[in-house]
PDB file as gemmi writes it, atoms N, CA and C in Angstrom:
CRYST1    1.000    1.000    1.000  90.00  90.00  90.00 P 1                      
ATOM      1  N   UNK A   1      37.865   2.952 -10.139  1.00  0.00           N  
ATOM      2  CA  UNK A   1      37.165   3.106 -10.782  1.00  0.00           C  
ATOM      3  C   UNK A   1      36.110   4.435 -10.361  1.00  0.00           C  
ATOM      4  N   UNK A   2      35.266   4.163 -11.394  1.00  0.00           N  
ATOM      5  CA  UNK A   2      34.112   5.277 -11.527  1.00  0.00           C  
ATOM      6  C   UNK A   2      33.055   5.286 -10.648  1.00  0.00           C  
ATOM      7  N   UNK A   3      32.616   6.297 -10.147  1.00  0.00           N  
ATOM      8  CA  UNK A   3      31.235   6.088  -9.495  1.00  0.00           C  
ATOM      9  C   UNK A   3      30.324   7.176  -9.816  1.00  0.00           C  
ATOM     10  N   UNK A   4      29.335   6.177  -9.991  1.00  0.00           N  
ATOM     11  CA  UNK A   4      28.056   6.526 -10.500  1.00  0.00           C  
ATOM     12  C   UNK A   4      27.504   7.089  -9.420  1.00  0.00           C  
ATOM     13  N   UNK A   5      26.949   8.651  -9.930  1.00  0.00           N  
ATOM     14  CA  UNK A   5      25.949   8.605  -9.291  1.00  0.00           C  
ATOM     15  C   UNK A   5      24.511   9.562  -9.371  1.00  0.00           C  
ATOM     16  N   UNK A   6      23.949   8.439  -8.558  1.00  0.00           N  
ATOM     17  CA  UNK A   6      22.277   8.185  -9.184  1.00  0.00           C  
ATOM     18  C   UNK A   6      21.657   9.056  -7.656  1.00  0.00           C  
ATOM     19  N   UNK A   7      20.723   9.399  -8.757  1.00  0.00           N  
ATOM     20  CA  UNK A   7      19.550   9.613  -7.548  1.00  0.00           C  
ATOM     21  C   UNK A   7      19.095   8.862  -6.616  1.00  0.00           C  
ATOM     22  N   UNK A   8      18.255   9.427  -5.155  1.00  0.00           N  
ATOM     23  CA  UNK A   8      17.916   8.325  -4.705  1.00  0.00           C  
ATOM     24  C   UNK A   8      16.697   8.834  -4.417  1.00  0.00           C  
ATOM     25  N   UNK A   9      15.972   7.086  -4.823  1.00  0.00           N  
ATOM     26  CA  UNK A   9      14.750   7.065  -5.285  1.00  0.00           C  
ATOM     27  C   UNK A   9      14.329   6.990  -3.372  1.00  0.00           C  
ATOM     28  N   UNK A  10      13.236   7.401  -2.923  1.00  0.00           N  
ATOM     29  CA  UNK A  10      12.567   6.943  -1.679  1.00  0.00           C  
ATOM     30  C   UNK A  10      11.212   5.820  -1.632  1.00  0.00           C  
ATOM     31  N   UNK A  11      11.610   5.254  -1.129  1.00  0.00           N  
ATOM     32  CA  UNK A  11      10.130   4.531  -0.743  1.00  0.00           C  
ATOM     33  C   UNK A  11       8.758   5.113  -0.613  1.00  0.00           C  
ATOM     34  N   UNK A  12       7.482   5.354  -1.120  1.00  0.00           N  
ATOM     35  CA  UNK A  12       7.112   5.916  -0.529  1.00  0.00           C  
ATOM     36  C   UNK A  12       6.143   5.110   1.193  1.00  0.00           C  
ATOM     37  N   UNK A  13       5.554   6.022   1.986  1.00  0.00           N  
ATOM     38  CA  UNK A  13       5.421   5.876   3.069  1.00  0.00           C  
ATOM     39  C   UNK A  13       4.548   4.261   3.473  1.00  0.00           C  
ATOM     40  N   UNK A  14       3.728   4.719   3.052  1.00  0.00           N  
ATOM     41  CA  UNK A  14       2.662   3.572   2.546  1.00  0.00           C  
ATOM     42  C   UNK A  14       2.761   2.585   1.157  1.00  0.00           C  
ATOM     43  N   UNK A  15       2.530   1.370   1.625  1.00  0.00           N  
ATOM     44  CA  UNK A  15       2.516   0.777   0.881  1.00  0.00           C  
ATOM     45  C   UNK A  15       1.051  -0.708   1.312  1.00  0.00           C  
ATOM     46  N   UNK A  16       0.705  -0.176   0.733  1.00  0.00           N  
ATOM     47  CA  UNK A  16      -0.906  -1.517   0.415  1.00  0.00           C  
ATOM     48  C   UNK A  16      -0.243  -2.541  -0.368  1.00  0.00           C  
ATOM     49  N   UNK A  17      -0.580  -4.089  -0.444  1.00  0.00           N  
ATOM     50  CA  UNK A  17      -0.394  -5.592  -0.282  1.00  0.00           C  
ATOM     51  C   UNK A  17      -1.506  -6.404  -1.080  1.00  0.00           C  
ATOM     52  N   UNK A  18      -0.906  -6.920  -1.960  1.00  0.00           N  
ATOM     53  CA  UNK A  18      -2.224  -7.565  -2.728  1.00  0.00           C  
ATOM     54  C   UNK A  18      -3.426  -8.074  -1.983  1.00  0.00           C  
ATOM     55  N   UNK A  19      -4.856  -8.153  -2.707  1.00  0.00           N  
ATOM     56  CA  UNK A  19      -5.298  -9.027  -1.660  1.00  0.00           C  
ATOM     57  C   UNK A  19      -5.234 -10.721  -1.783  1.00  0.00           C  
ATOM     58  N   UNK A  20      -5.798 -10.497   0.027  1.00  0.00           N  
ATOM     59  CA  UNK A  20      -5.449 -12.322   0.625  1.00  0.00           C  
ATOM     60  C   UNK A  20      -7.454 -12.241   0.416  1.00  0.00           C  
ATOM     61  N   UNK A  21      -7.190 -13.627  -0.089  1.00  0.00           N  
ATOM     62  CA  UNK A  21      -8.357 -13.998   0.258  1.00  0.00           C  
ATOM     63  C   UNK A  21      -8.841 -14.460   1.584  1.00  0.00           C  
ATOM     64  N   UNK A  22     -10.042 -14.192   2.378  1.00  0.00           N  
ATOM     65  CA  UNK A  22     -11.176 -14.297   3.550  1.00  0.00           C  
ATOM     66  C   UNK A  22     -11.848 -14.132   3.061  1.00  0.00           C  
ATOM     67  N   UNK A  23     -12.912 -13.809   4.487  1.00  0.00           N  
ATOM     68  CA  UNK A  23     -14.348 -13.542   4.651  1.00  0.00           C  
ATOM     69  C   UNK A  23     -13.977 -12.272   5.643  1.00  0.00           C  
ATOM     70  N   UNK A  24     -14.016 -11.578   5.496  1.00  0.00           N  
ATOM     71  CA  UNK A  24     -13.844 -10.726   4.047  1.00  0.00           C  
ATOM     72  C   UNK A  24     -12.161 -10.363   3.831  1.00  0.00           C  
ATOM     73  N   UNK A  25     -12.130 -10.920   1.890  1.00  0.00           N  
ATOM     74  CA  UNK A  25     -11.097 -10.369   1.730  1.00  0.00           C  
ATOM     75  C   UNK A  25      -9.907  -9.387   2.744  1.00  0.00           C  
ATOM     76  N   UNK A  26      -9.064  -8.889   2.341  1.00  0.00           N  
ATOM     77  CA  UNK A  26      -8.358  -8.212   3.057  1.00  0.00           C  
ATOM     78  C   UNK A  26      -7.063  -7.650   2.764  1.00  0.00           C  
ATOM     79  N   UNK A  27      -6.603  -5.866   2.248  1.00  0.00           N  
ATOM     80  CA  UNK A  27      -4.807  -6.094   1.993  1.00  0.00           C  
ATOM     81  C   UNK A  27      -3.829  -5.873   3.008  1.00  0.00           C  
ATOM     82  N   UNK A  28      -3.095  -6.541   3.367  1.00  0.00           N  
ATOM     83  CA  UNK A  28      -1.998  -5.838   4.327  1.00  0.00           C  
ATOM     84  C   UNK A  28      -1.539  -4.530   4.060  1.00  0.00           C  
ATOM     85  N   UNK A  29      -0.992  -4.144   5.600  1.00  0.00           N  
ATOM     86  CA  UNK A  29      -0.843  -2.819   4.816  1.00  0.00           C  
ATOM     87  C   UNK A  29       0.431  -2.392   5.867  1.00  0.00           C  
ATOM     88  N   UNK A  30       1.577  -1.926   4.995  1.00  0.00           N  
ATOM     89  CA  UNK A  30       2.570  -1.770   5.888  1.00  0.00           C  
ATOM     90  C   UNK A  30       3.019   0.298   5.741  1.00  0.00           C  
ATOM     91  N   UNK A  31       3.259   0.644   6.925  1.00  0.00           N  
ATOM     92  CA  UNK A  31       3.649   2.279   6.537  1.00  0.00           C  
ATOM     93  C   UNK A  31       5.126   2.417   7.225  1.00  0.00           C  
ATOM     94  N   UNK A  32       6.349   2.905   6.212  1.00  0.00           N  
ATOM     95  CA  UNK A  32       7.169   3.323   6.429  1.00  0.00           C  
ATOM     96  C   UNK A  32       8.088   1.996   7.076  1.00  0.00           C  
ATOM     97  N   UNK A  33       7.596   0.676   6.406  1.00  0.00           N  
ATOM     98  CA  UNK A  33       8.094  -1.106   6.473  1.00  0.00           C  
ATOM     99  C   UNK A  33       8.053  -1.454   7.760  1.00  0.00           C  
ATOM    100  N   UNK A  34       6.630  -1.301   8.197  1.00  0.00           N  
ATOM    101  CA  UNK A  34       6.306  -1.547   9.413  1.00  0.00           C  
ATOM    102  C   UNK A  34       4.974  -2.550   9.118  1.00  0.00           C  
ATOM    103  N   UNK A  35       4.508  -3.280   9.243  1.00  0.00           N  
ATOM    104  CA  UNK A  35       3.264  -4.057   8.404  1.00  0.00           C  
ATOM    105  C   UNK A  35       1.915  -3.408  10.344  1.00  0.00           C  
ATOM    106  N   UNK A  36       0.938  -2.596  10.346  1.00  0.00           N  
ATOM    107  CA  UNK A  36       0.338  -1.992  10.804  1.00  0.00           C  
ATOM    108  C   UNK A  36      -0.899  -2.898  10.681  1.00  0.00           C  
ATOM    109  N   UNK A  37      -1.071  -3.271   9.916  1.00  0.00           N  
ATOM    110  CA  UNK A  37      -2.608  -3.797  10.037  1.00  0.00           C  
ATOM    111  C   UNK A  37      -3.647  -4.297   8.537  1.00  0.00           C  
ATOM    112  N   UNK A  38      -4.684  -4.937   8.458  1.00  0.00           N  
ATOM    113  CA  UNK A  38      -6.150  -5.185   7.579  1.00  0.00           C  
ATOM    114  C   UNK A  38      -6.042  -4.291   7.293  1.00  0.00           C  
ATOM    115  N   UNK A  39      -6.387  -4.373   5.518  1.00  0.00           N  
ATOM    116  CA  UNK A  39      -7.561  -3.138   5.257  1.00  0.00           C  
ATOM    117  C   UNK A  39      -9.036  -3.707   4.226  1.00  0.00           C  
ATOM    118  N   UNK A  40      -9.550  -3.244   4.402  1.00  0.00           N  
ATOM    119  CA  UNK A  40     -10.798  -4.429   3.808  1.00  0.00           C  
ATOM    120  C   UNK A  40     -12.101  -2.763   2.403  1.00  0.00           C  
ATOM    121  N   UNK A  41     -10.909  -1.790   3.334  1.00  0.00           N  
ATOM    122  CA  UNK A  41     -11.177  -0.391   1.902  1.00  0.00           C  
ATOM    123  C   UNK A  41     -10.251   0.452   1.865  1.00  0.00           C  
ATOM    124  N   UNK A  42     -10.426   1.226   1.488  1.00  0.00           N  
ATOM    125  CA  UNK A  42      -9.697   3.076   1.529  1.00  0.00           C  
ATOM    126  C   UNK A  42      -9.683   3.352   3.020  1.00  0.00           C  
ATOM    127  N   UNK A  43     -11.354   3.377   3.039  1.00  0.00           N  
ATOM    128  CA  UNK A  43     -11.568   3.942   4.616  1.00  0.00           C  
ATOM    129  C   UNK A  43      -9.986   3.125   5.118  1.00  0.00           C  
ATOM    130  N   UNK A  44      -9.499   2.475   5.551  1.00  0.00           N  
ATOM    131  CA  UNK A  44      -9.266   1.499   6.293  1.00  0.00           C  
ATOM    132  C   UNK A  44      -7.685   1.760   6.825  1.00  0.00           C  
ATOM    133  N   UNK A  45      -7.897   1.676   4.844  1.00  0.00           N  
ATOM    134  CA  UNK A  45      -5.293   2.586   4.787  1.00  0.00           C  
ATOM    135  C   UNK A  45      -5.727   3.600   5.120  1.00  0.00           C  
ATOM    136  N   UNK A  46      -5.981   4.985   4.454  1.00  0.00           N  
ATOM    137  CA  UNK A  46      -6.900   6.082   5.213  1.00  0.00           C  
ATOM    138  C   UNK A  46      -6.499   6.611   7.133  1.00  0.00           C  
ATOM    139  N   UNK A  47      -7.232   5.584   7.340  1.00  0.00           N  
ATOM    140  CA  UNK A  47      -7.588   5.374   8.865  1.00  0.00           C  
ATOM    141  C   UNK A  47      -6.045   5.032   9.956  1.00  0.00           C  
ATOM    142  N   UNK A  48      -4.883   3.857   9.201  1.00  0.00           N  
ATOM    143  CA  UNK A  48      -3.925   2.875   9.254  1.00  0.00           C  
ATOM    144  C   UNK A  48      -3.014   3.951   9.054  1.00  0.00           C  
ATOM    145  N   UNK A  49      -3.339   5.387   7.882  1.00  0.00           N  
ATOM    146  CA  UNK A  49      -1.814   5.890   7.757  1.00  0.00           C  
ATOM    147  C   UNK A  49      -2.677   6.842   9.111  1.00  0.00           C  
ATOM    148  N   UNK A  50      -3.443   7.571   9.303  1.00  0.00           N  
ATOM    149  CA  UNK A  50      -3.613   8.466   9.857  1.00  0.00           C  
ATOM    150  C   UNK A  50      -3.341   8.222  11.534  1.00  0.00           C  
ATOM    151  N   UNK A  51      -3.616   6.974  12.238  1.00  0.00           N  
ATOM    152  CA  UNK A  51      -3.248   6.513  13.630  1.00  0.00           C  
ATOM    153  C   UNK A  51      -1.568   6.571  13.349  1.00  0.00           C  
ATOM    154  N   UNK A  52      -1.205   6.297  12.700  1.00  0.00           N  
ATOM    155  CA  UNK A  52       0.053   5.995  12.298  1.00  0.00           C  
ATOM    156  C   UNK A  52       0.952   7.483  12.346  1.00  0.00           C  
ATOM    157  N   UNK A  53       0.720   8.612  12.013  1.00  0.00           N  
ATOM    158  CA  UNK A  53       0.892   9.751  12.544  1.00  0.00           C  
ATOM    159  C   UNK A  53       1.210  10.402  11.506  1.00  0.00           C  
ATOM    160  N   UNK A  54       0.640   9.885  10.384  1.00  0.00           N  
ATOM    161  CA  UNK A  54       0.287  10.114   8.966  1.00  0.00           C  
ATOM    162  C   UNK A  54      -0.452  11.755   8.730  1.00  0.00           C  
ATOM    163  N   UNK A  55      -0.895  12.971   8.378  1.00  0.00           N  
ATOM    164  CA  UNK A  55      -1.931  13.698   8.356  1.00  0.00           C  
ATOM    165  C   UNK A  55      -2.271  13.215   6.533  1.00  0.00           C  
ATOM    166  N   UNK A  56      -1.908  13.790   6.125  1.00  0.00           N  
ATOM    167  CA  UNK A  56      -2.410  14.333   4.314  1.00  0.00           C  
ATOM    168  C   UNK A  56      -1.853  12.869   3.788  1.00  0.00           C  
ATOM    169  N   UNK A  57      -2.798  12.162   2.946  1.00  0.00           N  
ATOM    170  CA  UNK A  57      -2.711  10.194   2.252  1.00  0.00           C  
ATOM    171  C   UNK A  57      -3.531  11.269   1.410  1.00  0.00           C  
ATOM    172  N   UNK A  58      -3.253  11.325   0.223  1.00  0.00           N  
ATOM    173  CA  UNK A  58      -3.064  11.395  -1.167  1.00  0.00           C  
ATOM    174  C   UNK A  58      -3.592  10.109  -1.628  1.00  0.00           C  
ATOM    175  N   UNK A  59      -4.007   9.185  -1.791  1.00  0.00           N  
ATOM    176  CA  UNK A  59      -4.334   7.951  -2.444  1.00  0.00           C  
ATOM    177  C   UNK A  59      -3.999   7.656  -3.473  1.00  0.00           C  
ATOM    178  N   UNK A  60      -3.513   8.973  -3.981  1.00  0.00           N  
ATOM    179  CA  UNK A  60      -4.062   9.118  -5.729  1.00  0.00           C  
ATOM    180  C   UNK A  60      -1.793   8.943  -6.116  1.00  0.00           C  
ATOM    181  N   UNK A  61      -1.478   9.507  -4.925  1.00  0.00           N  
ATOM    182  CA  UNK A  61      -0.104  10.191  -4.909  1.00  0.00           C  
ATOM    183  C   UNK A  61       0.629   8.423  -5.302  1.00  0.00           C  
ATOM    184  N   UNK A  62       1.323   8.409  -6.127  1.00  0.00           N  
ATOM    185  CA  UNK A  62       2.666   7.520  -6.322  1.00  0.00           C  
ATOM    186  C   UNK A  62       3.287   7.473  -4.630  1.00  0.00           C  
ATOM    187  N   UNK A  63       3.743   9.052  -4.484  1.00  0.00           N  
ATOM    188  CA  UNK A  63       4.930   8.341  -3.572  1.00  0.00           C  
ATOM    189  C   UNK A  63       4.624   8.768  -2.113  1.00  0.00           C  
ATOM    190  N   UNK A  64       3.186   8.865  -1.853  1.00  0.00           N  
ATOM    191  CA  UNK A  64       3.080   8.406  -0.746  1.00  0.00           C  
ATOM    192  C   UNK A  64       1.884   7.410  -0.769  1.00  0.00           C  
ATOM    193  N   UNK A  65       1.845   6.254  -1.901  1.00  0.00           N  
ATOM    194  CA  UNK A  65       0.754   4.788  -1.167  1.00  0.00           C  
ATOM    195  C   UNK A  65       1.207   5.017  -2.424  1.00  0.00           C  
ATOM    196  N   UNK A  66       1.609   3.189  -2.836  1.00  0.00           N  
ATOM    197  CA  UNK A  66       2.388   2.513  -3.584  1.00  0.00           C  
ATOM    198  C   UNK A  66       1.646   1.282  -3.376  1.00  0.00           C  
ATOM    199  N   UNK A  67       0.493   0.570  -4.483  1.00  0.00           N  
ATOM    200  CA  UNK A  67      -0.262  -0.082  -4.796  1.00  0.00           C  
ATOM    201  C   UNK A  67       0.301  -1.738  -5.511  1.00  0.00           C  
ATOM    202  N   UNK A  68       0.305  -2.243  -4.450  1.00  0.00           N  
ATOM    203  CA  UNK A  68       0.792  -3.878  -5.184  1.00  0.00           C  
ATOM    204  C   UNK A  68      -0.050  -4.590  -5.218  1.00  0.00           C  
ATOM    205  N   UNK A  69      -0.654  -5.306  -6.833  1.00  0.00           N  
ATOM    206  CA  UNK A  69      -1.483  -5.859  -6.917  1.00  0.00           C  
ATOM    207  C   UNK A  69      -3.172  -5.980  -7.464  1.00  0.00           C  
ATOM    208  N   UNK A  70      -3.100  -3.972  -7.491  1.00  0.00           N  
ATOM    209  CA  UNK A  70      -3.934  -3.225  -8.319  1.00  0.00           C  
ATOM    210  C   UNK A  70      -4.378  -2.175  -7.128  1.00  0.00           C  
ATOM    211  N   UNK A  71      -5.209  -1.673  -8.011  1.00  0.00           N  
ATOM    212  CA  UNK A  71      -5.227  -0.037  -7.140  1.00  0.00           C  
ATOM    213  C   UNK A  71      -5.873   0.111  -6.166  1.00  0.00           C  
ATOM    214  N   UNK A  72      -6.201   1.182  -5.960  1.00  0.00           N  
ATOM    215  CA  UNK A  72      -7.183   1.880  -4.927  1.00  0.00           C  
ATOM    216  C   UNK A  72      -8.703   0.893  -4.814  1.00  0.00           C  
ATOM    217  N   UNK A  73      -9.105   0.403  -5.656  1.00  0.00           N  
ATOM    218  CA  UNK A  73     -10.291  -0.286  -6.160  1.00  0.00           C  
ATOM    219  C   UNK A  73     -10.528  -1.386  -6.316  1.00  0.00           C  
ATOM    220  N   UNK A  74      -9.210  -1.863  -5.415  1.00  0.00           N  
ATOM    221  CA  UNK A  74      -9.107  -3.263  -5.535  1.00  0.00           C  
ATOM    222  C   UNK A  74      -9.115  -3.767  -4.350  1.00  0.00           C  
ATOM    223  N   UNK A  75     -10.138  -5.045  -4.040  1.00  0.00           N  
ATOM    224  CA  UNK A  75     -10.832  -5.039  -3.114  1.00  0.00           C  
ATOM    225  C   UNK A  75     -10.972  -6.301  -3.210  1.00  0.00           C  
ATOM    226  N   UNK A  76     -11.269  -6.996  -4.128  1.00  0.00           N  
ATOM    227  CA  UNK A  76     -11.740  -8.438  -4.147  1.00  0.00           C  
ATOM    228  C   UNK A  76     -10.467  -9.372  -4.595  1.00  0.00           C  
ATOM    229  N   UNK A  77     -10.907 -10.994  -4.371  1.00  0.00           N  
ATOM    230  CA  UNK A  77      -8.750 -11.058  -5.385  1.00  0.00           C  
ATOM    231  C   UNK A  77      -9.272 -11.540  -6.373  1.00  0.00           C  
ATOM    232  N   UNK A  78      -8.046 -11.819  -7.215  1.00  0.00           N  
ATOM    233  CA  UNK A  78      -8.004 -12.106  -8.456  1.00  0.00           C  
ATOM    234  C   UNK A  78      -8.208 -13.750  -9.167  1.00  0.00           C  
ATOM    235  N   UNK A  79      -9.235 -14.004  -9.702  1.00  0.00           N  
ATOM    236  CA  UNK A  79      -9.750 -15.961 -10.196  1.00  0.00           C  
ATOM    237  C   UNK A  79      -8.912 -15.812 -11.358  1.00  0.00           C  
ATOM    238  N   UNK A  80      -7.782 -16.195 -11.306  1.00  0.00           N  
ATOM    239  CA  UNK A  80      -7.232 -17.279 -12.109  1.00  0.00           C  
ATOM    240  C   UNK A  80      -7.657 -18.982 -13.039  1.00  0.00           C  
ATOM    241  N   UNK A  81      -7.904 -18.838 -14.376  1.00  0.00           N  
ATOM    242  CA  UNK A  81      -8.912 -19.762 -14.311  1.00  0.00           C  
ATOM    243  C   UNK A  81      -7.527 -20.539 -15.548  1.00  0.00           C  
ATOM    244  N   UNK A  82      -7.683 -22.030 -15.697  1.00  0.00           N  
ATOM    245  CA  UNK A  82      -7.022 -22.893 -16.754  1.00  0.00           C  
ATOM    246  C   UNK A  82      -7.530 -22.581 -17.811  1.00  0.00           C  
TER     247      UNK A  82                                                      
END                                                                             
């Protein structure tokens, strides 16, 4: 059997999920695989990260934050028209 040595790709510590409609809309935030709260802005993401013990949070670094369903400036739900 041949063994393939692939480099391990480590997931970023912060994952920000797509916008959830609501008043106001929000995005769920996970840190190190654990749901830590709702964010209504990038300030909330940084605050949640600091509360979880992350000191340096570069929101543009994909090794630090994975933005799902839109980037750091996406805070309104996407509307799909038929």
